N, C-alpha and C positions, 0 to 999 in steps of 0.2 A: 516596562511595558512599551512595546513598539506601537506608536500611534501616529507616525508620520509616513504618509504614502508618497513615495518619490518614484516616478516612472519616466523613462525616455524611450519612446518607440514610435513606429510608423504603422499605420493601418491602411491597407488597400483592400477594396471590396468591389466585386462586380455585383452591384446591388439589385439587379433584376432577377438574380438567381434566388431560389428559395433558401439556400444555405450559403450565403456569401463566405468567401474564404479570406483569411487574414494572414498577413506576414509581418514579421517584426524587423525593424531596421532603425536607422538613425539619420534619415535625411534632415537637413536643417530647415528651420522655418523660412518661408519666403519673406516674411516681415513687411507688411504693407502699411505700417503706421504712417509713413511719410508720403505715400502715394495713393492710398485707398481713401474711401469715404468713411469718416468716423460717424457711427450711429449714436454714440454718446448716450446709451440707455441708462435710465434710472434703475433703482433697486427693483428687481423682479419684473422689469418691463419687457415687452415684445416690440419688435421694430415695425410691425406691419409688413405687408408683402413687398419684397424687393426683387427687381428683375434680375434673372441670371444672365440674360443676353443670348440665350439659346434654349432649346428644348432638352430636357433631361428625363430619362426613363428610370422609374423607381418602383420596383415590385409590380411591374406590368402596367403602370400608369405613367402618363407623360405630363411634366410640369415645366413651367418657365419662370416661376417665382418661389421665393422662400420667405418665411416669417421667422425671425431670429430672436432668441432669448438671451438676455444678459447672463442667464444661468447655464450657459454652455451647451445649448441644444438648438436645433432649428427644425421647423416643420414645413412640409409642402402644403398643408391645409390652409385654404384661404378663409376658413371660418373657425379657426382654432380658438378655443376659449376654455380655460380651466381656472378654478379659484387660485388666488395668489399662493396659498400654501402648497398647492400641487405644482406650482411653477418652480419653487426653490427646493422642495423636499423630494429628492430623486427617489424613484420607485423601482421595483422589479418590473422588467418588461416581458411581455407586452403590457402596457398600462392603458387603462380605459381612457378614451378621448385623445390619445396620443398617436393615432394611426398616421402612417407616412411621416414619421419623425426620425431624425438622426441625432445621436447623442455623442459628440466628441468628448465632452466632460460635463455631464449633468450633475451639478452640485450648486451650492449657494455662493454666488459670486457677486461682487459689487465693483463699481468704479471708485477709484480714490486717486485723483490726480491723473487719470487716464480718460479716454473717450471711447472705450470698447462698446460693442465689437466694431471691427473695421471690415469693409467689403471692397472687392475689386474684381472686375472681369478682365482677363487677359486675352489678347488675340483680336482678329478682325472678324466682323460679323459675316463677311463673305467666305470665311474659312470654316472648316468643320473640326478644328482642333482647339477651340477656345476652352478656357477653364475659369472657374469662379472660386475665389478665395474668401473665406470668412476667418478672421483672426481675432483672438483674444490675447492681449499682451499685458503682462503684469497685472492681470485682474486679481483683485484681492478676495481671499476667502472671507465671507461675512463674519464680523465680530473678532477678527484678528488681523495680523499683518502679513500672513502667508500670501505669496504671489504665484500666479499661474500663467503660463504662456503656451498657447497651442493654436492649431489651425485645422480647418476642414477645407478640402479642395475637391470640387466637383468638375469632372472632365466631360466635355461634349463628345458625342458619338460613342465612346467606349462606355459611358455611364458608370464610371468608376468614382467611388468616394474614397479619398485618402485623408487620414488623420496624421498630423505631425505635432510633436510635442517637444518643447525646449525644457519645460519644467512643470511638474505637478507637485504642489505643496499644500495638501489638505489634511487637517488634523481633527476637525470637529464636525464634519458632515459626511453623509453618505455620498457615494459616487456611482453613477451608471455610465458605462461606455458601450455603445452598440447601435443597432439599427432596428426599426420597427416598421413593418408594412401594414397590411390590413389584418389586425389581430394576430399577427405572427411577428416573431422577433428573433434576432440573434444577439445574445449578450456576450460582449467581449470581456468585460470586467465588471464585477459588482463588488463594491467596498462598503461595508456597513460599520459605522462607528458605534459599536455597542459596548464600549469600554474594554471588552475582551478583544475587540478589533477583528471581526469576521472579514475575511479577504478571499473572495471566491472568483476564480478564473474559469470560464466555461467555454463551450463550443470549440472553435478551431484555434486554440491558443498554441502557438509554436514554441 
């Protein structure tokens, strides 16, 4: 029985559109472990609002901060609050209370000898081509030793969100990858660990 999900791809999305488009590629991680700020989140913790350094438009609204989860997602909501079990148990989107949220790899992750997630803004504030990187590197799947490395990159002016993956190794938890606006969502991939291993790709999969 195949129960190990391994993916290597890139996701680009013009997120202000109602139906963002996705492309598959293999761009390498920028890897900001040594140059970015380590948030060092505990199990199922959120970072609180972190500045992007620029304005970012997402589904028709403008934001300049994000709240990042250890569990592979981030939200633009400044009052985001869900029970702990809903933080680590990924759901089918759109998910109630998760409006304006981005899911590079929503699953149950923990730190183990790492200080994930990491953040860094590239570029000068006087320019209009800055970009903000959130990286999870060798983040461990909860309750086993599987390691996962991936990034989300937000681009100023173009309002593009790009996902980059070096490795996904998840064997015992569900996964959601996608975007959610205001009660609307685009699911890129939904993986359900149901022993029979349901593995569903939807929307604009290339």
